[in-house]
N, C-alpha and C positions, 0 to 999 in steps of 0.2 A: 515695233521700231522699223523705220526705213533703212534701207541699204547705207545711205550716207551716214547716219546716225550710228549703225552698228558698226561701221568701219572707223569712224572717229573714237568710239568707245573702245574697240578692240586695240586700236593703235594706241591710244592713251595708256591703256592697261600695260602695253609693251614697251612703253617709253618713247612714243611719238611725240616730237617736240610740238610746241604750240603752233609755230609757223606752218607746219605740215598739216596740223589738225585743221587750221584756217583754210588751207587750200582745199579741203574736203567740203564743199559746200552744195547744198541742194541744187538741182537743175544741170549737174554736170552730165554730159553726154558720155556714153560708153567709150568713145575715142579719147575724151578728155581723161577719164578715169585711168585708162590703160596707159596714157601718157605720163600721169603721176605716178603709176606703178613702176613704169620702167625708169622713170628719172630717179626714183627712190629704191630702186631694186637692191642695193646694198642693204638698207634698213631691212626691206621686205623679206629677203634671204635669210639674213642673220637673226632675225626675231620670228621667222615663220609666220609673216603677217602679209596679207590674210592666210589663214590657213588653207592647206589644199582642198579639204571639205567644204570650206567657205567659197573657194574659187569654183569649185565643181558646181556647187549649187546655185551660185549667184551670176557667174561670169561665163560658163562653159555654153558654147553656142553663139556667144556675142562678141568675145574678145579676138576671135581667130583673124578678122581682117586687119587687125591692127598688130599682128605678130605675136600673140600670145596664145599658147595652146595648152589644151588640159586633155589629158587621154585620148589623144588624137593620132590617127593614121594620117600624118601630115603630107605624105608624098613628097614631090618635089618642089622646092622654092627656089628661085633665083634672084639673087642680090637684094634680099630684104634686109633693110637697115639694121632692125633690132629684131631678135627672136629669143622668145622665152619658152621653153618647154617644160611643162609640169606634168606631175602624175607619171602616167605610162604612155609616152608618146613614142611615135617611130617617125623619123624624117631623115630626107635626104635634102641637103642644103648645098647650094653652089653659088661660089662667088667668082667673078672674073672682072675684066676691065679695070678701072679705077674705084672700085667698090670699097667702102669702109662700113664694117659691121661689127655688131656685139652680139654674141650667143651666150645664153644660159641655159644650161641643160641640168635638169633637176629630177629628184626622186628616182624613178625606175626608167627613165626615158633613155631612148637609144637614137643615135644621130650618126650619119655619115656625111662628112662635110668636104667638099672639094673646092680648093681654092686655087686660082691660077691667074695669070697676066700679072698686073700690078695691084691686085686686091690686097688690102690689109685686114685682118679679122682677129677678133679677141674672143676667146671661148672660155668661159668659167664652167667647170664641172663639178656637181655636187652629189651627195647622198651615194645612191648605187647606180647612177648613170653609166651608161658605156657609150663611148665616142670613137670613132675612127676619123682621123683627118688625112687627107692626101692632098699634096700641092703638086703643081706643075709649072715648070719655068723658074729662073732664078730671082725674078722680082716680087713673086708672091709671098706675103709675110703673115705667119699667125702666131699669136702669143695665147698660150693655154695655162690657166691655172687649175690644178687638180685638187680638189678637197675631198677629205673623207675616204669613203670606199670606192669612189668613182674610178673607172677604168678607161685608160687611153691607149689607142694603137695610132701609131704614124707613119706615113709613107711620103718620102720626099724631102726637100729642102727647105730652109727659111721657117722652121718651127721651133719657136723658145717654149720650153715647158718648165713650169714651176710647180713643184709638189709641196703640199702643206698638210701637216697632220691635223690641222683644224677642220671642223666639220663645215663651218662658213667662214665669211671674212673676218 
């Protein structure tokens, strides 16, 4: 079974609606697949779709240029609009200017996130992830949602935190 057919089957088994199943069609480039993953990230995280093992097997080494990482030493990224850290990633993320971004930190990943100037960033932290967020200036805004056993440390102003006992959305 091909990659797309397997994704359709696994997605349908987890309740992926017919419309989204139809979006998974043969011939999609990796950039398009990752775009669908990010657009449907709420379903993907809540249903563990695709699984971490599936992502490791089929996407690792190809998804990184589009903001999705798996078990990577990401290093420093600046002003990347969407970032998803899966598995055991380590990342240093920096946002400034008038940047708007969404960050999803999952599994056992660790991230340090610096936000300054007029940047606005939302961060969702899941599983056993560990995140440190620092802001500089009065205009930087960060909204953080912490799920499950995730750990968060903050430094600075303009950070709104919402804790939930839920493991996912």
